[in-house]
C-alpha atoms as an extended CHARMM CRD file, in Angstrom:
* protein
*
       257  EXT
         1         1  MET       CA             23.6130000000       44.2950000000      209.8610000000  PROA      1               0.0000000000
         2         2  ARG       CA             22.4480000000       40.6770000000      209.5570000000  PROA      2               0.0000000000
         3         3  THR       CA             22.6170000000       40.2640000000      213.3550000000  PROA      3               0.0000000000
         4         4  LYS       CA             20.4600000000       43.3840000000      213.8430000000  PROA      4               0.0000000000
         5         5  HSD       CA             17.9900000000       42.0930000000      211.2600000000  PROA      5               0.0000000000
         6         6  ILE       CA             17.6920000000       38.7390000000      213.0110000000  PROA      6               0.0000000000
         7         7  ALA       CA             17.2720000000       40.4770000000      216.3970000000  PROA      7               0.0000000000
         8         8  GLY       CA             14.5520000000       42.6580000000      214.9180000000  PROA      8               0.0000000000
         9         9  LEU       CA             12.7230000000       39.6310000000      213.5860000000  PROA      9               0.0000000000
        10        10  ALA       CA             13.0490000000       37.9130000000      216.9490000000  PROA      10              0.0000000000
        11        11  LEU       CA             11.5370000000       40.9260000000      218.7130000000  PROA      11              0.0000000000
        12        12  LEU       CA              8.7500000000       41.0380000000      216.1750000000  PROA      12              0.0000000000
        13        13  GLY       CA              8.0760000000       37.3930000000      216.8250000000  PROA      13              0.0000000000
        14        14  LEU       CA              7.9210000000       37.9430000000      220.5730000000  PROA      14              0.0000000000
        15        15  LEU       CA              5.4800000000       40.8170000000      220.1470000000  PROA      15              0.0000000000
        16        16  TRP       CA              3.3080000000       38.7180000000      217.8520000000  PROA      16              0.0000000000
        17        17  ALA       CA              3.3730000000       35.8090000000      220.3010000000  PROA      17              0.0000000000
        18        18  SER       CA              2.2290000000       38.0710000000      223.1400000000  PROA      18              0.0000000000
        19        19  HSD       CA             -0.4680000000       39.7170000000      220.9690000000  PROA      19              0.0000000000
        20        20  ALA       CA              1.0170000000       43.1010000000      221.8050000000  PROA      20              0.0000000000
        21        21  PHE       CA             -0.2730000000       44.7980000000      218.6630000000  PROA      21              0.0000000000
        22        22  ALA       CA             -3.1140000000       47.2700000000      218.9810000000  PROA      22              0.0000000000
        23        23  TRP       CA             -6.5490000000       46.1900000000      217.7720000000  PROA      23              0.0000000000
        24        24  SER       CA            -10.1190000000       47.3180000000      218.2380000000  PROA      24              0.0000000000
        25        25  PHE       CA            -13.7200000000       46.2350000000      218.4010000000  PROA      25              0.0000000000
        26        26  ALA       CA            -17.1330000000       47.9470000000      218.6220000000  PROA      26              0.0000000000
        27        27  VAL       CA            -19.8100000000       47.8090000000      221.2750000000  PROA      27              0.0000000000
        28        28  CYS       CA            -23.4690000000       48.8130000000      220.9680000000  PROA      28              0.0000000000
        29        29  GLY       CA            -26.7470000000       47.7960000000      222.5460000000  PROA      29              0.0000000000
        30        30  ASP       CA            -30.5320000000       48.1620000000      222.4730000000  PROA      30              0.0000000000
        31        31  SER       CA            -31.2040000000       47.9480000000      218.7540000000  PROA      31              0.0000000000
        32        32  ARG       CA            -34.8430000000       46.9010000000      219.1990000000  PROA      32              0.0000000000
        33        33  ASP       CA            -37.6420000000       49.1120000000      217.7990000000  PROA      33              0.0000000000
        34        34  ASP       CA            -35.1800000000       50.7740000000      215.4860000000  PROA      34              0.0000000000
        35        35  ARG       CA            -37.3230000000       53.2070000000      213.5390000000  PROA      35              0.0000000000
        36        36  ASP       CA            -34.4870000000       55.5510000000      212.5380000000  PROA      36              0.0000000000
        37        37  GLY       CA            -32.2130000000       53.1010000000      210.7060000000  PROA      37              0.0000000000
        38        38  ILE       CA            -29.4810000000       53.2220000000      213.3580000000  PROA      38              0.0000000000
        39        39  PHE       CA            -28.4850000000       49.5790000000      213.7040000000  PROA      39              0.0000000000
        40        40  PRO       CA            -27.8750000000       48.9430000000      209.9700000000  PROA      40              0.0000000000
        41        41  GLN       CA            -25.6130000000       52.0010000000      209.9260000000  PROA      41              0.0000000000
        42        42  ILE       CA            -23.6400000000       50.6680000000      212.9260000000  PROA      42              0.0000000000
        43        43  LEU       CA            -23.2600000000       47.2970000000      211.2280000000  PROA      43              0.0000000000
        44        44  SER       CA            -22.0400000000       48.9640000000      208.0270000000  PROA      44              0.0000000000
        45        45  ALA       CA            -19.6230000000       51.2400000000      209.8750000000  PROA      45              0.0000000000
        46        46  VAL       CA            -18.0530000000       48.3360000000      211.7750000000  PROA      46              0.0000000000
        47        47  ASP       CA            -17.9860000000       46.1020000000      208.7190000000  PROA      47              0.0000000000
        48        48  ASN       CA            -16.1070000000       48.7190000000      206.7260000000  PROA      48              0.0000000000
        49        49  SER       CA            -13.5410000000       49.5240000000      209.4200000000  PROA      49              0.0000000000
        50        50  ASP       CA            -10.5140000000       47.9200000000      211.0460000000  PROA      50              0.0000000000
        51        51  MET       CA            -12.6220000000       46.9040000000      214.0860000000  PROA      51              0.0000000000
        52        52  GLU       CA            -12.5230000000       43.1450000000      214.3960000000  PROA      52              0.0000000000
        53        53  PHE       CA            -16.0000000000       42.3600000000      215.7770000000  PROA      53              0.0000000000
        54        54  LEU       CA            -19.1450000000       43.8880000000      217.2210000000  PROA      54              0.0000000000
        55        55  LEU       CA            -20.2240000000       43.1950000000      220.7900000000  PROA      55              0.0000000000
        56        56  HSD       CA            -23.9890000000       43.6840000000      221.2460000000  PROA      56              0.0000000000
        57        57  THR       CA            -25.0220000000       44.3200000000      224.8540000000  PROA      57              0.0000000000
        58        58  GLY       CA            -28.5650000000       42.9870000000      224.4540000000  PROA      58              0.0000000000
        59        59  ASP       CA            -32.1500000000       43.9070000000      223.6030000000  PROA      59              0.0000000000
        60        60  MET       CA            -31.7840000000       42.9170000000      219.9670000000  PROA      60              0.0000000000
        61        61  VAL       CA            -35.5490000000       42.2950000000      219.7250000000  PROA      61              0.0000000000
        62        62  ASN       CA            -38.5850000000       43.7480000000      221.4460000000  PROA      62              0.0000000000
        63        63  ARG       CA            -39.8170000000       40.3130000000      222.5070000000  PROA      63              0.0000000000
        64        64  GLU       CA            -39.3760000000       36.6160000000      221.7590000000  PROA      64              0.0000000000
        65        65  SER       CA            -41.2190000000       36.0350000000      218.5190000000  PROA      65              0.0000000000
        66        66  PRO       CA            -40.3940000000       34.5860000000      215.0750000000  PROA      66              0.0000000000
        67        67  GLY       CA            -41.1350000000       37.9080000000      213.3690000000  PROA      67              0.0000000000
        68        68  GLU       CA            -38.8350000000       39.8790000000      215.6400000000  PROA      68              0.0000000000
        69        69  TRP       CA            -35.9690000000       37.4840000000      215.2140000000  PROA      69              0.0000000000
        70        70  GLU       CA            -36.4860000000       37.4210000000      211.4530000000  PROA      70              0.0000000000
        71        71  LEU       CA            -36.0320000000       41.2190000000      211.3740000000  PROA      71              0.0000000000
        72        72  TYR       CA            -32.8330000000       40.7990000000      213.3590000000  PROA      72              0.0000000000
        73        73  ARG       CA            -31.5530000000       38.1010000000      210.9900000000  PROA      73              0.0000000000
        74        74  GLU       CA            -32.3130000000       40.3090000000      207.9830000000  PROA      74              0.0000000000
        75        75  ALA       CA            -30.4600000000       43.2450000000      209.5550000000  PROA      75              0.0000000000
        76        76  THR       CA            -27.3530000000       41.2070000000      210.3090000000  PROA      76              0.0000000000
        77        77  ALA       CA            -27.3720000000       38.8480000000      207.2780000000  PROA      77              0.0000000000
        78        78  ARG       CA            -24.6580000000       40.7430000000      205.3930000000  PROA      78              0.0000000000
        79        79  PHE       CA            -22.4520000000       41.5120000000      208.3890000000  PROA      79              0.0000000000
        80        80  ARG       CA            -19.1640000000       39.8030000000      207.6670000000  PROA      80              0.0000000000
        81        81  LYS       CA            -17.4690000000       40.0190000000      211.0600000000  PROA      81              0.0000000000
        82        82  PRO       CA            -18.1400000000       38.1070000000      214.3010000000  PROA      82              0.0000000000
        83        83  LEU       CA            -21.1270000000       39.3550000000      216.3380000000  PROA      83              0.0000000000
        84        84  ARG       CA            -20.7520000000       38.6500000000      220.0290000000  PROA      84              0.0000000000
        85        85  VAL       CA            -24.0030000000       38.8500000000      221.9800000000  PROA      85              0.0000000000
        86        86  VAL       CA            -25.2970000000       39.4130000000      225.5340000000  PROA      86              0.0000000000
        87        87  ILE       CA            -28.8430000000       38.4960000000      226.5660000000  PROA      87              0.0000000000
        88        88  GLY       CA            -31.1110000000       41.4300000000      227.4290000000  PROA      88              0.0000000000
        89        89  ASN       CA            -34.3680000000       41.6700000000      229.3510000000  PROA      89              0.0000000000
        90        90  HSD       CA            -36.3810000000       42.0560000000      226.1400000000  PROA      90              0.0000000000
        91        91  GLU       CA            -35.0680000000       38.7020000000      224.9400000000  PROA      91              0.0000000000
        92        92  LEU       CA            -37.0340000000       37.2300000000      227.8610000000  PROA      92              0.0000000000
        93        93  TYR       CA            -40.3400000000       38.8670000000      227.0360000000  PROA      93              0.0000000000
        94        94  GLY       CA            -43.0170000000       36.8440000000      225.2620000000  PROA      94              0.0000000000
        95        95  GLY       CA            -41.7780000000       33.4650000000      226.5220000000  PROA      95              0.0000000000
        96        96  GLY       CA            -38.0480000000       33.8760000000      225.9870000000  PROA      96              0.0000000000
        97        97  THR       CA            -35.6030000000       32.0750000000      228.2780000000  PROA      97              0.0000000000
        98        98  PRO       CA            -31.8270000000       32.0550000000      228.7500000000  PROA      98              0.0000000000
        99        99  GLY       CA            -31.8410000000       28.5390000000      227.3110000000  PROA      99              0.0000000000
       100       100  LYS       CA            -33.6110000000       29.5980000000      224.1530000000  PROA      100             0.0000000000
       101       101  PHE       CA            -31.2480000000       32.5190000000      223.7150000000  PROA      101             0.0000000000
       102       102  ALA       CA            -28.1630000000       30.3310000000      224.1340000000  PROA      102             0.0000000000
       103       103  GLU       CA            -29.5250000000       27.7700000000      221.6710000000  PROA      103             0.0000000000
       104       104  ARG       CA            -30.3830000000       30.4490000000      219.1110000000  PROA      104             0.0000000000
       105       105  PHE       CA            -26.7910000000       31.6890000000      219.0330000000  PROA      105             0.0000000000
       106       106  GLY       CA            -25.0680000000       28.3460000000      219.5890000000  PROA      106             0.0000000000
       107       107  LEU       CA            -23.6940000000       29.3290000000      222.9760000000  PROA      107             0.0000000000
       108       108  PRO       CA            -22.8650000000       27.0540000000      225.9110000000  PROA      108             0.0000000000
       109       109  GLY       CA            -25.1330000000       29.1450000000      228.1320000000  PROA      109             0.0000000000
       110       110  ALA       CA            -26.5150000000       32.6420000000      228.5640000000  PROA      110             0.0000000000
       111       111  SER       CA            -23.3630000000       33.4150000000      230.5610000000  PROA      111             0.0000000000
       112       112  TRP       CA            -20.3720000000       32.5130000000      228.4400000000  PROA      112             0.0000000000
       113       113  SER       CA            -16.8540000000       33.6660000000      227.6050000000  PROA      113             0.0000000000
       114       114  PHE       CA            -14.3280000000       33.8610000000      224.8090000000  PROA      114             0.0000000000
       115       115  THR       CA            -10.7680000000       35.0230000000      224.2360000000  PROA      115             0.0000000000
       116       116  HSD       CA             -9.7640000000       37.2470000000      221.3450000000  PROA      116             0.0000000000
       117       117  LYS       CA             -6.0610000000       37.9090000000      220.8500000000  PROA      117             0.0000000000
       118       118  ASP       CA             -4.7840000000       39.2230000000      224.2190000000  PROA      118             0.0000000000
       119       119  ALA       CA             -8.2150000000       39.9440000000      225.7460000000  PROA      119             0.0000000000
       120       120  HSD       CA            -10.6000000000       37.6240000000      227.5770000000  PROA      120             0.0000000000
       121       121  PHE       CA            -14.2900000000       38.4680000000      227.6190000000  PROA      121             0.0000000000
       122       122  ALA       CA            -16.8460000000       37.2010000000      230.1270000000  PROA      122             0.0000000000
       123       123  MET       CA            -20.4710000000       37.7040000000      229.0630000000  PROA      123             0.0000000000
       124       124  VAL       CA            -22.7590000000       37.7510000000      232.0900000000  PROA      124             0.0000000000
       125       125  ASP       CA            -26.5070000000       37.0550000000      232.0980000000  PROA      125             0.0000000000
       126       126  ASN       CA            -28.1460000000       39.6320000000      234.3300000000  PROA      126             0.0000000000
       127       127  ALA       CA            -31.1860000000       40.1350000000      232.1030000000  PROA      127             0.0000000000
       128       128  LYS       CA            -33.5880000000       39.5440000000      234.9890000000  PROA      128             0.0000000000
       129       129  GLY       CA            -32.1780000000       42.5600000000      236.8290000000  PROA      129             0.0000000000
       130       130  THR       CA            -30.1190000000       40.6350000000      239.3290000000  PROA      130             0.0000000000
       131       131  PHE       CA            -26.6860000000       39.0990000000      239.9300000000  PROA      131             0.0000000000
       132       132  PRO       CA            -27.5010000000       35.6880000000      241.4300000000  PROA      132             0.0000000000
       133       133  ASP       CA            -24.7870000000       34.2770000000      243.6330000000  PROA      133             0.0000000000
       134       134  ASN       CA            -24.3180000000       31.3490000000      241.2440000000  PROA      134             0.0000000000
       135       135  THR       CA            -23.7530000000       33.7610000000      238.3190000000  PROA      135             0.0000000000
       136       136  LEU       CA            -21.1700000000       35.7330000000      240.3150000000  PROA      136             0.0000000000
       137       137  ALA       CA            -19.5130000000       32.4030000000      241.2620000000  PROA      137             0.0000000000
       138       138  TRP       CA            -19.3650000000       31.4640000000      237.5650000000  PROA      138             0.0000000000
       139       139  LEU       CA            -17.7610000000       34.8090000000      236.7310000000  PROA      139             0.0000000000
       140       140  ASP       CA            -15.2260000000       34.4010000000      239.5120000000  PROA      140             0.0000000000
       141       141  ARG       CA            -14.2570000000       30.9470000000      238.2370000000  PROA      141             0.0000000000
       142       142  ASP       CA            -14.0510000000       32.0510000000      234.6150000000  PROA      142             0.0000000000
       143       143  LEU       CA            -11.8000000000       35.0120000000      235.3760000000  PROA      143             0.0000000000
       144       144  ALA       CA             -9.6460000000       32.8510000000      237.6240000000  PROA      144             0.0000000000
       145       145  ALA       CA             -9.2350000000       30.3930000000      234.7330000000  PROA      145             0.0000000000
       146       146  HSD       CA             -8.0890000000       33.1890000000      232.4190000000  PROA      146             0.0000000000
       147       147  PRO       CA             -5.7700000000       35.4090000000      234.4870000000  PROA      147             0.0000000000
       148       148  LYS       CA             -3.6460000000       38.1720000000      233.0930000000  PROA      148             0.0000000000
       149       149  GLY       CA             -0.2420000000       36.8500000000      232.1670000000  PROA      149             0.0000000000
       150       150  LYS       CA             -1.4860000000       33.4010000000      231.1540000000  PROA      150             0.0000000000
       151       151  ASP       CA             -1.6970000000       32.3990000000      227.4670000000  PROA      151             0.0000000000
       152       152  GLY       CA             -0.8290000000       35.9400000000      226.4510000000  PROA      152             0.0000000000
       153       153  ILE       CA             -3.8440000000       37.5450000000      228.1460000000  PROA      153             0.0000000000
       154       154  THR       CA             -3.2590000000       41.1900000000      229.0760000000  PROA      154             0.0000000000
       155       155  THR       CA             -6.8330000000       42.5100000000      229.2160000000  PROA      155             0.0000000000
       156       156  LEU       CA            -10.0230000000       41.3540000000      230.9620000000  PROA      156             0.0000000000
       157       157  ILE       CA            -13.4250000000       42.6550000000      229.8840000000  PROA      157             0.0000000000
       158       158  VAL       CA            -16.8460000000       41.8200000000      231.3400000000  PROA      158             0.0000000000
       159       159  ALA       CA            -20.0670000000       42.5000000000      229.3990000000  PROA      159             0.0000000000
       160       160  MET       CA            -23.6810000000       42.4030000000      230.5460000000  PROA      160             0.0000000000
       161       161  HSD       CA            -27.0040000000       43.9820000000      229.6210000000  PROA      161             0.0000000000
       162       162  VAL       CA            -27.9890000000       45.8370000000      232.7980000000  PROA      162             0.0000000000
       163       163  PRO       CA            -25.2120000000       48.0860000000      234.0970000000  PROA      163             0.0000000000
       164       164  PRO       CA            -24.1210000000       47.4850000000      237.6620000000  PROA      164             0.0000000000
       165       165  SER       CA            -25.2740000000       49.8340000000      240.4100000000  PROA      165             0.0000000000
       166       166  THR       CA            -22.4880000000       52.3760000000      240.9830000000  PROA      166             0.0000000000
       167       167  GLU       CA            -22.0390000000       55.7470000000      242.5950000000  PROA      167             0.0000000000
       168       168  GLY       CA            -23.1610000000       57.4620000000      239.3930000000  PROA      168             0.0000000000
       169       169  MET       CA            -25.6460000000       54.9320000000      237.9760000000  PROA      169             0.0000000000
       170       170  ARG       CA            -28.8040000000       53.3600000000      239.4110000000  PROA      170             0.0000000000
       171       171  PRO       CA            -30.2270000000       51.2770000000      236.5520000000  PROA      171             0.0000000000
       172       172  HSD       CA            -33.9880000000       50.7440000000      236.2460000000  PROA      172             0.0000000000
       173       173  GLY       CA            -35.8360000000       47.4220000000      236.4940000000  PROA      173             0.0000000000
       174       174  THR       CA            -33.5410000000       45.7340000000      239.0400000000  PROA      174             0.0000000000
       175       175  ARG       CA            -34.1840000000       43.6190000000      242.0860000000  PROA      175             0.0000000000
       176       176  ASN       CA            -34.0240000000       44.9730000000      245.6350000000  PROA      176             0.0000000000
       177       177  ASP       CA            -30.6130000000       43.4080000000      246.2610000000  PROA      177             0.0000000000
       178       178  TYR       CA            -29.0160000000       44.8290000000      243.1120000000  PROA      178             0.0000000000
       179       179  GLN       CA            -26.8200000000       47.3980000000      244.8600000000  PROA      179             0.0000000000
       180       180  GLU       CA            -25.5560000000       44.7710000000      247.3230000000  PROA      180             0.0000000000
       181       181  GLN       CA            -24.8520000000       42.2510000000      244.5530000000  PROA      181             0.0000000000
       182       182  SER       CA            -23.1540000000       44.9590000000      242.4590000000  PROA      182             0.0000000000
       183       183  ALA       CA            -20.7410000000       45.5010000000      245.3580000000  PROA      183             0.0000000000
       184       184  LYS       CA            -19.9740000000       41.7780000000      245.2570000000  PROA      184             0.0000000000
       185       185  LEU       CA            -19.4240000000       42.0660000000      241.5090000000  PROA      185             0.0000000000
       186       186  LEU       CA            -16.9950000000       44.9420000000      241.9970000000  PROA      186             0.0000000000
       187       187  ALA       CA            -14.9550000000       42.8970000000      244.4990000000  PROA      187             0.0000000000
       188       188  ILE       CA            -14.6290000000       40.1240000000      241.9070000000  PROA      188             0.0000000000
       189       189  LEU       CA            -13.6400000000       42.5670000000      239.1810000000  PROA      189             0.0000000000
       190       190  LYS       CA            -10.9640000000       44.1740000000      241.3210000000  PROA      190             0.0000000000
       191       191  ARG       CA             -9.6030000000       40.8570000000      242.5570000000  PROA      191             0.0000000000
       192       192  HSD       CA             -8.9550000000       39.7500000000      238.9790000000  PROA      192             0.0000000000
       193       193  GLY       CA             -7.8820000000       43.1470000000      237.6280000000  PROA      193             0.0000000000
       194       194  VAL       CA            -10.7800000000       43.5180000000      235.1750000000  PROA      194             0.0000000000
       195       195  ASP       CA            -10.2490000000       46.5170000000      232.9060000000  PROA      195             0.0000000000
       196       196  ALA       CA            -13.7940000000       47.3190000000      231.7290000000  PROA      196             0.0000000000
       197       197  VAL       CA            -17.4800000000       46.5110000000      232.1350000000  PROA      197             0.0000000000
       198       198  LEU       CA            -19.6130000000       46.9960000000      229.0190000000  PROA      198             0.0000000000
       199       199  SER       CA            -23.4030000000       47.2290000000      229.2440000000  PROA      199             0.0000000000
       200       200  GLY       CA            -26.5410000000       48.7580000000      227.7080000000  PROA      200             0.0000000000
       201       201  HSD       CA            -30.1560000000       48.8260000000      228.9170000000  PROA      201             0.0000000000
       202       202  GLU       CA            -30.3400000000       52.5290000000      229.8280000000  PROA      202             0.0000000000
       203       203  HSD       CA            -30.6590000000       53.8070000000      226.1890000000  PROA      203             0.0000000000
       204       204  MET       CA            -27.8480000000       56.2510000000      226.6630000000  PROA      204             0.0000000000
       205       205  GLN       CA            -24.0900000000       56.6910000000      226.3220000000  PROA      205             0.0000000000
       206       206  TYR       CA            -22.2670000000       56.8540000000      229.6370000000  PROA      206             0.0000000000
       207       207  ILE       CA            -18.7440000000       56.4590000000      230.9980000000  PROA      207             0.0000000000
       208       208  GLU       CA            -17.7010000000       56.1500000000      234.6460000000  PROA      208             0.0000000000
       209       209  ASN       CA            -14.5420000000       55.1830000000      236.4980000000  PROA      209             0.0000000000
       210       210  TRP       CA            -15.9710000000       52.6070000000      238.8730000000  PROA      210             0.0000000000
       211       211  ASP       CA            -13.2830000000       52.4250000000      241.5300000000  PROA      211             0.0000000000
       212       212  GLY       CA            -10.6130000000       51.8040000000      238.8930000000  PROA      212             0.0000000000
       213       213  VAL       CA            -12.7590000000       49.8040000000      236.4530000000  PROA      213             0.0000000000
       214       214  LEU       CA            -14.0550000000       51.4790000000      233.2760000000  PROA      214             0.0000000000
       215       215  MET       CA            -17.8380000000       51.2360000000      233.3390000000  PROA      215             0.0000000000
       216       216  LEU       CA            -19.3300000000       51.9290000000      229.8950000000  PROA      216             0.0000000000
       217       217  ILE       CA            -22.9590000000       52.0360000000      228.7860000000  PROA      217             0.0000000000
       218       218  SER       CA            -23.6640000000       51.8350000000      225.0590000000  PROA      218             0.0000000000
       219       219  GLY       CA            -27.4440000000       51.7390000000      224.7060000000  PROA      219             0.0000000000
       220       220  GLY       CA            -28.1450000000       53.8160000000      221.6100000000  PROA      220             0.0000000000
       221       221  ALA       CA            -28.3590000000       51.3740000000      218.7270000000  PROA      221             0.0000000000
       222       222  GLY       CA            -31.9130000000       52.1810000000      217.6700000000  PROA      222             0.0000000000
       223       223  ALA       CA            -34.2980000000       51.8850000000      220.6680000000  PROA      223             0.0000000000
       224       224  PRO       CA            -35.9520000000       55.1400000000      221.8470000000  PROA      224             0.0000000000
       225       225  LEU       CA            -33.3280000000       57.2540000000      223.5580000000  PROA      225             0.0000000000
       226       226  ALA       CA            -33.2740000000       58.7380000000      227.0180000000  PROA      226             0.0000000000
       227       227  PRO       CA            -33.5830000000       62.5460000000      227.0360000000  PROA      227             0.0000000000
       228       228  PHE       CA            -30.6030000000       64.5010000000      225.6780000000  PROA      228             0.0000000000
       229       229  GLN       CA            -28.8780000000       61.3590000000      224.4050000000  PROA      229             0.0000000000
       230       230  THR       CA            -27.5680000000       60.5010000000      220.9440000000  PROA      230             0.0000000000
       231       231  TYR       CA            -27.5450000000       57.3320000000      218.8600000000  PROA      231             0.0000000000
       232       232  GLY       CA            -24.2610000000       55.5870000000      218.2490000000  PROA      232             0.0000000000
       233       233  TYR       CA            -21.6840000000       53.0460000000      219.4120000000  PROA      233             0.0000000000
       234       234  TYR       CA            -18.2750000000       52.9230000000      221.0220000000  PROA      234             0.0000000000
       235       235  ARG       CA            -15.0100000000       51.9540000000      219.4140000000  PROA      235             0.0000000000
       236       236  ILE       CA            -12.8240000000       50.1630000000      221.9400000000  PROA      236             0.0000000000
       237       237  ASP       CA             -9.0710000000       50.1060000000      221.3120000000  PROA      237             0.0000000000
       238       238  VAL       CA             -7.0310000000       47.4630000000      223.0640000000  PROA      238             0.0000000000
       239       239  GLU       CA             -3.2560000000       47.6950000000      223.2510000000  PROA      239             0.0000000000
       240       240  ASN       CA             -1.1250000000       45.5640000000      225.5710000000  PROA      240             0.0000000000
       241       241  GLY       CA             -3.3560000000       45.8180000000      228.6240000000  PROA      241             0.0000000000
       242       242  LYS       CA             -4.7420000000       49.2840000000      227.9900000000  PROA      242             0.0000000000
       243       243  VAL       CA             -8.3450000000       49.9950000000      226.9670000000  PROA      243             0.0000000000
       244       244  ARG       CA             -9.4230000000       53.2530000000      225.3190000000  PROA      244             0.0000000000
       245       245  GLU       CA            -12.9980000000       54.1260000000      224.2970000000  PROA      245             0.0000000000
       246       246  SER       CA            -14.2020000000       56.6640000000      221.7340000000  PROA      246             0.0000000000
       247       247  PHE       CA            -17.8140000000       57.3720000000      220.8390000000  PROA      247             0.0000000000
       248       248  ARG       CA            -19.0870000000       57.2350000000      217.2650000000  PROA      248             0.0000000000
       249       249  ARG       CA            -22.3190000000       59.1310000000      216.6760000000  PROA      249             0.0000000000
       250       250  ILE       CA            -24.9400000000       57.8200000000      214.2290000000  PROA      250             0.0000000000
       251       251  LEU       CA            -27.6000000000       60.1280000000      212.8060000000  PROA      251             0.0000000000
       252       252  PRO       CA            -31.1590000000       58.9850000000      212.1230000000  PROA      252             0.0000000000
       253       253  VAL       CA            -31.6970000000       58.1510000000      208.4570000000  PROA      253             0.0000000000
       254       254  LYS       CA            -34.2780000000       60.9380000000      208.0240000000  PROA      254             0.0000000000
       255       255  LYS       CA            -31.6580000000       63.4900000000      209.1660000000  PROA      255             0.0000000000
       256       256  ILE       CA            -28.9570000000       62.3820000000      206.7520000000  PROA      256             0.0000000000
       257       257  ARG       CA            -31.1450000000       62.3450000000      203.6300000000  PROA      257             0.0000000000
């Protein structure tokens, strides 16, 4: 019995070392102009759950201004979990820049990355509606430096504000070369075995299998919705290299009173 107990502990240790336990996080985007009390409800739901952090896909404010950012700070002041952020196009309005955004959040740049347990996340700045070659080169290098199988990494996730151009999605406000550059992006994602791309911008909830890569849009955190769409966020479950998404609807405050 003692031998079996020791073997069980050893297996448990190996699983812990490889981060093989299931865990989850939340993703939402486009919380600007929130007149229906959506974003505070998302923050509360995530804070009071087993989800380990919230990934915001951009457009936290309507424009770069002290008043707008003060509203954002007030909304997030009591949030106890990490809040990972992507720059959106509205963060550039009114004199905003990628540099100002990075400085505001203490980031090394508007494109940045982090590793959480067995997943590596690359946050891509495409807020100007383009994938510049130097940004794609940065992504390629970052993913190459954090391959699956190294340091316990089993899952690769890329996040950005504007969704890539795919067979089912043609995002608005992009440059003329966006479809061509999106194809270059897809080649990078497939070369490194990226599991999911998370984005916002379109003020909708959308899922697509983009040639083997999960493409998810979560753009309903408070900004005016596209027709026939609902407010809410996605829960993302990660378990040993597998990613599963489930939508969580949020009702406007006036409808739940």
